[in-house]
C-alpha positions in Angstrom: 111.5 108.2 110.9 111.9 104.9 112.5 108.7 103.9 114.2 106.4 106.1 112.1 102.6 105.0 112.0 99.2 106.4 110.8 97.8 108.1 113.8 95.6 106.2 115.8 91.9 106.8 116.4 89.3 107.7 114.2 90.2 109.5 110.8 89.9 113.1 110.5 86.3 114.5 110.3 85.6 117.2 107.6 85.0 120.7 108.8 84.5 122.8 105.9 84.9 122.3 102.4 84.1 126.3 101.0 87.6 127.5 100.4 90.0 128.0 97.9 93.3 127.9 99.6 93.4 127.6 103.5 96.6 128.9 104.9 97.9 129.9 108.5 95.1 128.9 110.5 94.5 130.4 113.9 92.4 129.7 116.9 90.5 132.7 118.3 87.3 132.7 120.3 85.8 129.9 119.4 86.5 130.0 115.9 89.1 128.9 113.3 90.8 132.0 111.5 92.8 131.6 108.5 94.0 133.1 105.1 92.2 131.9 101.7 95.1 132.9 100.0 94.0 132.5 96.3 90.6 134.3 97.2 92.6 137.0 98.8 90.8 137.1 102.0 91.0 136.4 105.5 88.1 134.0 106.5 86.9 132.1 109.9 84.9 129.2 110.1 82.5 128.2 113.3 82.4 125.0 114.8 79.4 123.7 112.5 81.7 124.4 109.5 80.1 127.7 108.2 82.6 129.7 106.4 82.7 133.6 107.1 84.6 136.3 105.0 86.3 138.4 107.6 88.2 141.1 105.2 89.2 141.3 101.7 93.2 141.7 101.5 94.0 143.1 97.7 97.6 142.1 98.3 96.9 138.3 99.1 97.0 137.7 102.9 99.7 135.2 104.1 100.6 134.8 107.8 98.2 135.8 110.6 98.3 136.7 114.3 96.7 138.3 117.1 98.4 141.4 118.8 97.8 141.4 122.8 94.9 144.1 122.3 93.1 141.8 120.0 93.6 143.2 116.8 94.5 140.9 113.7 98.1 141.3 112.1 98.2 140.4 108.5 101.0 139.6 106.2 100.4 141.0 102.6 102.3 138.6 100.4 102.5 140.8 97.3 102.9 144.5 98.8 105.2 143.1 101.5 103.5 145.0 104.2 101.8 144.5 107.5 98.1 145.0 107.9 95.8 145.1 111.0 92.0 144.5 111.3 90.1 145.6 114.0 86.6 144.6 113.0 85.8 147.7 111.0 89.2 149.0 109.3 92.0 147.4 107.2 95.1 149.5 108.1 98.6 149.6 106.9 100.9 149.9 109.6 104.2 148.8 108.4 105.7 148.5 105.0 108.6 145.9 104.7 109.1 146.1 101.1 112.7 147.7 101.4 114.0 144.9 103.5 112.3 142.2 101.7 113.9 140.0 98.9 111.1 137.5 98.1 107.3 137.7 99.4 106.4 137.8 103.0 105.0 134.7 104.0 104.1 132.8 107.0 104.1 134.4 110.4 103.8 133.8 113.9 102.9 136.7 116.4 103.9 135.8 120.4 102.6 136.6 123.3 104.4 139.7 123.7 103.2 140.9 120.6 106.2 140.4 118.6 105.6 139.1 115.0 108.3 136.8 113.3 107.3 137.2 109.5 109.1 135.2 107.0 110.4 136.6 103.9 110.7 133.8 101.2 113.8 135.2 99.5 112.4 134.8 96.0 109.0 134.7 94.1 108.4 131.0 93.4 105.3 131.3 91.5 107.0 133.9 89.1 109.7 131.3 88.3 112.4 133.4 90.0 115.8 131.6 90.5 115.9 130.4 94.4 117.8 132.4 96.8 118.1 132.3 100.7 115.2 133.9 102.5 115.3 135.7 105.8 113.2 136.4 109.1 111.7 139.8 110.1 110.9 140.7 113.6 108.0 143.6 113.7 107.3 144.8 116.9 104.6 147.8 117.9 105.3 150.3 120.4 102.7 150.6 122.5 102.6 154.3 123.0 102.7 155.3 119.4 101.4 152.2 117.8 104.2 152.3 114.9 106.2 149.3 114.0 109.7 148.9 114.2 111.2 146.0 111.8 114.5 144.5 111.5 116.1 141.3 110.0 116.7 138.9 112.7 118.0 136.0 111.0 119.3 135.6 107.3 119.6 132.4 105.0 116.9 130.7 105.7 116.0 128.5 102.8 111.9 129.7 102.2 110.9 130.4 105.7 107.3 129.1 105.9 105.3 127.8 108.8 106.5 128.9 112.6 105.9 128.5 116.2 107.2 130.1 119.4 107.5 128.1 122.7 105.1 129.0 125.7 108.0 130.8 127.2 109.2 132.7 124.3 112.5 131.4 124.1 112.4 129.1 121.2 111.5 129.6 117.7 110.6 127.0 114.9 110.6 127.6 111.4 109.8 125.1 108.2 112.6 125.7 105.6 110.4 124.5 102.8 112.9 124.5 99.8 115.6 122.8 102.3 112.8 119.9 103.3 114.0 120.8 107.1 112.8 122.1 110.1 114.8 124.6 112.3 114.9 125.7 115.7 116.4 129.1 117.0 117.1 130.5 120.4 115.2 134.0 120.9 116.9 136.2 122.8 115.5 139.0 125.1 115.7 141.4 122.2 114.0 139.2 119.8 117.1 137.9 117.9 117.2 134.3 116.2 120.7 132.8 117.5 122.0 129.1 118.0 120.2 127.4 115.2 120.0 123.9 114.8 118.3 121.5 112.5 115.5 119.7 114.5 114.3 117.3 111.4 115.2 116.5 108.1 112.0 115.7 106.1 111.5 113.7 102.9 109.2 116.5 101.4 108.8 120.2 101.4 107.4 121.3 104.9 104.8 124.1 105.1 102.5 125.0 108.3 103.4 123.7 111.5 102.7 123.9 115.1 103.7 122.8 118.7 102.2 120.6 121.3 102.6 120.4 125.0 105.2 117.5 124.6 107.4 119.5 122.5 106.6 117.9 119.2 105.7 119.5 116.2 102.7 118.7 113.6 104.3 119.8 110.2 102.2 119.8 106.8 104.4 117.9 103.9 102.9 119.8 101.1 103.4 117.6 97.9 103.5 114.7 99.9 100.0 115.0 101.1 100.4 114.3 104.7 100.8 115.5 108.2 103.5 114.4 110.7 103.8 114.5 114.2 107.6 115.1 114.6 109.3 114.5 118.4 111.7 116.9 119.9 114.1 114.1 118.8 113.5 114.7 115.3 111.4 111.2 115.0 108.4 111.1 113.0 105.8 109.5 115.5 102.5 109.8 113.6 101.0 110.4 109.8 97.9 111.6 108.9 97.2 111.4 105.0 95.7 114.1 103.3 94.0 111.7 100.9 95.8 113.0 97.6 95.5 116.5 98.4 98.4 118.9 99.2 98.8 119.0 102.8 98.9 123.0 103.8 99.2 123.7 107.3 98.0 122.8 110.6 97.2 124.3 114.0 95.8 123.2 117.7 92.7 125.1 119.0 89.4 124.3 120.4 88.8 125.1 124.0 91.1 122.7 125.3 93.6 123.0 122.5 93.1 119.4 121.6 91.7 119.7 118.3 94.2 119.4 115.4 92.8 121.4 112.4 94.3 120.3 108.9 94.2 122.5 105.9 94.8 120.9 102.5 93.9 121.8 98.9 93.1 119.6 95.8 94.9 121.1 93.4 98.7 121.1 91.8 101.1 123.1 91.7 100.5 124.4 88.2 97.0 124.8 88.9 97.5 126.5 92.1 99.9 129.4 90.0 96.6 130.3 88.2 94.6 130.3 91.6 92.9 127.2 90.8 92.3 125.0 93.7 89.5 123.3 96.1 90.4 123.7 99.8 89.3 121.9 103.0 89.6 121.7 106.7 89.8 118.7 108.6 89.8 118.1 112.5 90.8 115.5 114.7 91.8 114.9 118.6 95.7 115.4 119.6 97.6 116.0 122.5 97.4 119.8 123.3 98.8 122.8 121.7 101.5 125.1 123.3 103.1 128.4 122.8 102.4 130.3 119.8 100.2 130.0 117.2 
């Protein structure tokens, strides 16, 4: 992390605070969408900070992504299923419980509509013994709208935030319990191969996003900071969450230069009971690239 420094420019601006625990932020149609995990709902926030509840998700929403036809794809953590929301109906589209070892976690949907879903491998909050997780690929057949799913890489240590490059050929994932970010090559069939470590980090990485230079913004959960990590693994910028958990981040806005920072005032013990006060801040950064 040689050369790391606080990010230059004004301090992040508070966008909204009427949230419990914001995860998986996604920019869409002029608003920021996110899973308010411990309020069991998908929500969106407008440019003036007003929070709307989009849909209640009884199985606890985790990763989000938008399919090519505009439907929202939602990973249900507890039932280990994929759901879609078309603006009117919450519909079950894939039951991944038979192939999931832990809980469904964060997810990224690329430009071709391929959903890469993290399976944690174990239930952390339930006190289960750690074991390796995996990444599941789910793809919808455009004719039948049936989803096909299969495991595309194993032995990922608590897969969490993820990103896909603009050309769809590279995939990054935060391995939370291993304190690292890994990169894979994506084959034409969607397999994840040629794994390598991008960055070893001093704390648990949670959500992440990619910018136009190939650098990643990574939320370091318990350390309470957001780091910009270059393609060589070097930390170039640090933004403090001011004593809160640093949960997730994404780049959006009309030019994708607005960095949305999701954090929560809570402890791990309180979070296990669903007690949390979430916030979203914004700041200007290099333009986003790829997905999300």
